[in-house]
MDAnalysis code that builds the backbone (N, CA, C; Angstrom):
import MDAnalysis as mda
import numpy as np

u = mda.Universe.empty(267, n_residues=89, atom_resindex=np.repeat(np.arange(89), 3), trajectory=True)
u.add_TopologyAttr("name", ["N", "CA", "C"] * 89)
u.add_TopologyAttr("resid", np.arange(1, 90))
u.add_TopologyAttr("resname", ["MET", "THR", "ASP", "THR", "PHE", "ASP", "GLU", "ASN", "ARG", "ASP", "ARG", "VAL", "PRO", "GLY", "LEU", "LEU", "GLU", "VAL", "PHE", "VAL", "HIS", "ALA", "ALA", "ARG", "THR", "PRO", "GLU", "SER", "ASN", "ASN", "PRO", "MET", "ALA", "ALA", "ILE", "TRP", "ARG", "ASP", "LEU", "ARG", "THR", "ARG", "LEU", "ALA", "ASN", "VAL", "ILE", "THR", "GLU", "LEU", "ARG", "ALA", "SER", "GLY", "ALA", "ILE", "PRO", "GLU", "TRP", "VAL", "GLU", "PRO", "ASP", "ALA", "MET", "ALA", "ALA", "LEU", "ILE", "VAL", "ALA", "VAL", "ALA", "ALA", "GLY", "LEU", "ALA", "ALA", "MET", "TYR", "ALA", "ARG", "LYS", "ALA", "ALA", "PRO", "SER", "PRO", "ARG"])
u.atoms.positions = np.array([
    [113.497, -26.719, -20.178],
    [112.068, -26.570, -20.184],
    [111.695, -25.090, -20.101],
    [112.398, -24.355, -19.275],
    [112.116, -22.925, -19.139],
    [112.346, -22.204, -20.460],
    [113.429, -22.556, -21.157],
    [113.693, -21.927, -22.451],
    [112.565, -22.198, -23.444],
    [112.049, -23.428, -23.427],
    [110.949, -23.776, -24.330],
    [109.720, -22.938, -24.021],
    [109.411, -22.775, -22.723],
    [108.273, -21.935, -22.346],
    [108.506, -20.499, -22.784],
    [109.713, -19.991, -22.577],
    [110.000, -18.615, -22.974],
    [109.823, -18.421, -24.483],
    [110.276, -19.396, -25.254],
    [110.173, -19.302, -26.710],
    [108.726, -19.378, -27.191],
    [107.873, -20.048, -26.425],
    [106.484, -20.263, -26.843],
    [105.484, -19.600, -25.910],
    [105.918, -18.578, -25.205],
    [105.089, -17.907, -24.211],
    [103.733, -17.478, -24.774],
    [103.699, -17.025, -26.013],
    [102.438, -16.551, -26.590],
    [101.438, -17.685, -26.816],
    [101.884, -18.927, -26.795],
    [101.000, -20.078, -26.994],
    [100.448, -20.637, -25.680],
    [101.013, -20.249, -24.567],
    [100.630, -20.823, -23.275],
    [99.153, -20.591, -22.945],
    [98.593, -19.413, -23.160],
    [97.158, -19.252, -22.865],
    [96.285, -20.255, -23.618],
    [96.637, -20.553, -24.847],
    [95.886, -21.551, -25.608],
    [96.002, -22.936, -24.990],
    [97.181, -23.264, -24.490],
    [97.377, -24.548, -23.817],
    [96.497, -24.638, -22.579],
    [96.419, -23.549, -21.837],
    [95.567, -23.543, -20.650],
    [94.097, -23.714, -21.022],
    [93.685, -23.131, -22.124],
    [92.311, -23.329, -22.580],
    [92.053, -24.800, -22.898],
    [93.049, -25.460, -23.448],
    [92.930, -26.892, -23.735],
    [92.765, -27.672, -22.436],
    [93.556, -27.336, -21.404],
    [93.420, -27.999, -20.102],
    [92.000, -27.856, -19.576],
    [91.482, -26.638, -19.630],
    [90.140, -26.381, -19.105],
    [89.104, -27.163, -19.896],
    [89.218, -27.145, -21.210],
    [88.269, -27.884, -22.045],
    [88.306, -29.374, -21.719],
    [89.488, -29.942, -21.604],
    [89.620, -31.374, -21.301],
    [89.011, -31.696, -19.944],
    [89.190, -30.828, -18.980],
    [88.651, -31.071, -17.641],
    [87.132, -30.970, -17.616],
    [86.575, -30.122, -18.446],
    [85.123, -29.907, -18.450],
    [84.383, -30.830, -19.406],
    [85.103, -31.595, -20.187],
    [84.494, -32.497, -21.155],
    [84.967, -33.916, -20.844],
    [84.314, -34.564, -19.889],
    [84.813, -35.845, -19.409],
    [84.526, -37.047, -20.314],
    [83.821, -36.857, -21.401],
    [83.506, -37.996, -22.262],
    [84.776, -38.735, -22.650],
    [84.661, -40.032, -22.739],
    [85.831, -40.846, -23.052],
    [86.345, -40.596, -24.465],
    [85.507, -40.030, -25.336],
    [85.952, -39.750, -26.702],
    [86.505, -38.338, -26.866],
    [86.701, -37.612, -25.760],
    [87.266, -36.268, -25.810],
    [88.719, -36.366, -26.293],
    [89.036, -35.788, -27.459],
    [90.399, -35.933, -27.989],
    [91.478, -35.324, -27.090],
    [91.177, -34.228, -26.408],
    [92.196, -33.617, -25.543],
    [92.458, -34.489, -24.323],
    [91.402, -35.030, -23.739],
    [91.585, -35.930, -22.602],
    [92.370, -37.158, -23.037],
    [92.110, -37.627, -24.248],
    [92.835, -38.795, -24.765],
    [94.325, -38.489, -24.913],
    [94.654, -37.286, -25.350],
    [96.067, -36.903, -25.483],
    [96.744, -36.917, -24.124],
    [96.080, -36.368, -23.097],
    [96.683, -36.352, -21.754],
    [96.801, -37.751, -21.181],
    [95.787, -38.615, -21.428],
    [95.886, -40.012, -20.976],
    [97.046, -40.704, -21.664],
    [97.191, -40.461, -22.982],
    [98.286, -41.073, -23.736],
    [99.641, -40.590, -23.212],
    [99.741, -39.308, -22.941],
    [100.994, -38.768, -22.404],
    [101.335, -39.411, -21.066],
    [100.343, -39.488, -20.173],
    [100.584, -40.126, -18.866],
    [100.990, -41.583, -19.032],
    [100.339, -42.281, -19.961],
    [100.673, -43.694, -20.207],
    [102.095, -43.832, -20.731],
    [102.470, -42.987, -21.673],
    [103.837, -43.039, -22.220],
    [104.877, -42.726, -21.145],
    [104.599, -41.712, -20.348],
    [105.521, -41.387, -19.254],
    [105.629, -42.542, -18.271],
    [104.507, -43.137, -17.931],
    [104.523, -44.274, -17.007],
    [105.337, -45.426, -17.585],
    [105.237, -45.663, -18.889],
    [106.027, -46.724, -19.518],
    [107.518, -46.429, -19.447],
    [107.893, -45.190, -19.697],
    [109.310, -44.808, -19.609],
    [109.802, -44.970, -18.167],
    [108.988, -44.544, -17.225],
    [109.375, -44.651, -15.812],
    [109.510, -46.123, -15.413],
    [108.621, -46.969, -15.925],
    [108.713, -48.410, -15.656],
    [110.031, -48.959, -16.182],
    [110.407, -48.572, -17.393],
    [111.679, -49.011, -17.975],
    [112.870, -48.512, -17.159],
    [112.813, -47.246, -16.742],
    [113.902, -46.690, -15.932],
    [114.016, -47.408, -14.595],
    [112.884, -47.724, -14.004],
    [112.874, -48.442, -12.729],
    [113.449, -49.846, -12.906],
    [113.059, -50.521, -13.983],
    [113.555, -51.876, -14.249],
    [115.064, -51.902, -14.499],
    [115.586, -50.824, -15.099],
    [117.023, -50.767, -15.385],
    [117.843, -50.313, -14.186],
    [117.150, -49.902, -13.127],
    [117.856, -49.439, -11.937],
    [118.210, -47.963, -11.980],
    [117.760, -47.256, -13.008],
    [118.076, -45.829, -13.130],
    [117.326, -44.992, -12.099],
    [116.164, -45.469, -11.679],
    [115.414, -44.797, -10.617],
    [115.012, -45.855, -9.580],
    [114.777, -45.452, -8.341],
    [114.489, -46.421, -7.281],
    [113.190, -47.208, -7.505],
    [113.143, -48.391, -6.951],
    [111.970, -49.267, -7.054],
    [110.715, -48.662, -6.431],
    [110.882, -47.793, -5.427],
    [109.712, -47.247, -4.741],
    [108.942, -46.249, -5.591],
    [109.523, -45.784, -6.692],
    [108.829, -44.834, -7.566],
    [107.712, -45.576, -8.300],
    [106.481, -45.125, -8.101],
    [105.322, -45.713, -8.764],
    [105.126, -45.034, -10.128],
    [105.239, -45.776, -11.221],
    [105.170, -45.165, -12.556],
    [103.922, -44.336, -12.823],
    [102.740, -44.850, -12.488],
    [101.513, -44.098, -12.775],
    [101.440, -42.807, -11.966],
    [101.786, -42.891, -10.696],
    [101.742, -41.704, -9.836],
    [102.783, -40.677, -10.276],
    [103.979, -41.134, -10.619],
    [105.025, -40.200, -11.046],
    [104.653, -39.553, -12.379],
    [104.070, -40.319, -13.286],
    [103.639, -39.755, -14.569],
    [102.581, -38.677, -14.349],
    [101.630, -38.944, -13.465],
    [100.599, -37.942, -13.162],
    [101.228, -36.698, -12.544],
    [102.212, -36.893, -11.680],
    [102.899, -35.753, -11.066],
    [103.622, -34.912, -12.112],
    [104.304, -35.552, -13.029],
    [105.039, -34.823, -14.074],
    [104.080, -34.003, -14.930],
    [102.960, -34.596, -15.315],
    [101.968, -33.870, -16.121],
    [101.407, -32.692, -15.328],
    [101.132, -32.907, -14.049],
    [100.585, -31.825, -13.214],
    [101.594, -30.686, -13.056],
    [102.860, -31.017, -12.864],
    [103.889, -29.983, -12.730],
    [104.022, -29.198, -14.033],
    [103.998, -29.890, -15.150],
    [104.083, -29.203, -16.441],
    [102.900, -28.254, -16.626],
    [101.701, -28.701, -16.244],
    [100.520, -27.834, -16.341],
    [100.663, -26.631, -15.416],
    [101.188, -26.852, -14.215],
    [101.404, -25.753, -13.276],
    [102.416, -24.745, -13.801],
    [103.485, -25.249, -14.405],
    [104.477, -24.344, -14.998],
    [103.857, -23.526, -16.131],
    [103.027, -24.171, -16.930],
    [102.361, -23.444, -18.013],
    [101.485, -22.339, -17.448],
    [100.747, -22.647, -16.390],
    [99.893, -21.633, -15.763],
    [100.733, -20.495, -15.194],
    [101.840, -20.825, -14.555],
    [102.712, -19.801, -13.976],
    [103.263, -18.879, -15.067],
    [103.728, -19.476, -16.152],
    [104.288, -18.661, -17.218],
    [103.211, -17.849, -17.930],
    [102.013, -18.401, -18.025],
    [100.913, -17.625, -18.625],
    [100.609, -16.426, -17.771],
    [100.632, -16.598, -16.464],
    [100.366, -15.484, -15.539],
    [101.460, -14.433, -15.658],
    [102.704, -14.873, -15.765],
    [103.811, -13.909, -15.912],
    [103.686, -13.135, -17.217],
    [103.146, -13.790, -18.248],
    [103.013, -13.121, -19.542],
    [101.813, -12.195, -19.598],
    [100.865, -12.410, -18.685],
    [99.649, -11.591, -18.693],
    [99.970, -10.185, -18.207],
    [99.266, -9.188, -18.733],
    [99.476, -7.827, -18.232],
    [99.069, -7.719, -16.784],
    [99.765, -6.921, -16.035],
    [99.449, -6.722, -14.618],
    [98.108, -6.020, -14.482],
    [97.258, -6.521, -13.548],
    [95.978, -5.816, -13.327],
    [96.206, -4.447, -12.727],
    [95.357, -3.528, -13.060],
    [95.521, -2.155, -12.531],
    [94.477, -1.861, -11.519],
])
């Protein structure tokens, strides 16, 4: 994941703008919000399958874990965007 961020560092500020836009545009027809909902749903489905197969413990809640993964990814994007930004003087 770190390598992917490093390779696409110049795109991270744009991703953060997308996060902000999605958060400020709560309409249900917001395409960016729909993408994040779809991502969380897909992750939750994968986590449900992993839990059912015994690959991860039963106590892992798919929806909560999916939301956590998306939040961590957004946090990493913000961190890398900050590292790429010029230092304030």
